[in-house]
C-alpha positions in Angstrom: 8.4 -32.6 44.6 9.8 -35.9 45.9 12.2 -36.2 49.1 14.6 -39.8 48.7 15.6 -40.2 51.9 18.1 -43.2 52.9 19.7 -44.2 56.3 22.3 -46.3 56.5 25.8 -48.0 57.9 28.4 -48.7 56.8 30.5 -52.0 57.2 33.6 -49.8 57.8 35.0 -48.6 61.0 33.4 -45.6 62.9 36.1 -42.4 62.5 37.9 -44.5 59.7 40.0 -43.3 56.8 37.3 -45.6 54.5 34.1 -44.4 56.4 35.3 -40.4 55.1 36.3 -41.7 51.2 32.4 -43.5 51.4 31.0 -40.0 52.7 33.2 -38.0 50.4 32.8 -39.8 47.3 29.1 -39.5 47.9 29.5 -36.1 47.3 30.0 -36.4 43.4 25.7 -37.6 44.2 24.9 -33.4 44.5 26.5 -32.8 41.4 23.4 -34.9 39.0 21.6 -32.7 36.8 17.6 -32.6 39.4 19.3 -32.8 42.4 18.6 -30.2 45.4 19.5 -30.1 48.8 21.7 -32.7 49.4 22.5 -33.7 52.6 25.0 -35.9 54.7 23.7 -36.9 57.9 25.2 -38.4 61.0 21.9 -40.3 62.7 21.7 -39.3 66.5 19.2 -41.7 68.1 20.1 -44.8 69.7 16.4 -46.4 68.3 18.1 -48.5 65.4 21.1 -49.1 64.0 22.1 -46.6 61.0 24.8 -44.0 61.5 24.6 -41.7 58.2 21.8 -40.9 56.3 21.3 -39.4 52.6 18.5 -36.1 51.6 18.6 -35.2 48.2 14.8 -33.0 47.3 14.1 -33.7 42.8 11.1 -31.0 41.4 9.0 -34.2 40.3 9.2 -37.5 38.7 11.5 -37.2 35.3 14.3 -35.6 37.5 13.6 -38.7 39.9 14.5 -41.2 37.0 17.5 -39.1 35.7 18.7 -39.3 38.8 18.5 -43.0 39.5 19.8 -43.4 35.6 22.8 -41.5 35.5 25.7 -42.8 34.7 27.4 -41.3 38.1 25.0 -42.7 40.5 24.6 -45.8 39.0 28.4 -46.1 39.6 28.4 -45.2 42.7 26.0 -47.9 44.1 27.6 -50.5 42.0 31.3 -49.2 43.3 30.7 -48.3 46.1 27.1 -48.9 48.2 26.7 -52.5 47.1 30.0 -53.5 48.6 30.7 -51.3 51.5 26.8 -50.4 52.8 26.3 -53.2 55.5 22.1 -52.3 55.5 20.1 -49.3 54.9 16.5 -48.2 54.7 15.3 -45.7 51.6 12.2 -44.0 52.0 11.4 -41.6 49.4 8.6 -38.8 50.1 5.9 -36.4 48.4 4.5 -33.5 50.5 -0.1 -34.5 51.3 
């Protein structure tokens, strides 16, 4: 199992329609084959400047690779992520 996580903040103002639209558009990632346990999360700690997180799981490396190459994912990254995300930290985990 691979757990793919990303913490991020947007260029948009908190609570803005643009922020809501970005988060709504990101739900399409949950429908990509191989994605399980998709979650959108709100950051609650004052220890960093990130506002949100996405988390999802994949059964194996092949499923994760398929997600990374899927046209819905690549389009989201190019059309939404790159222009709208101000900063992020991506971490992928496997169980010990």
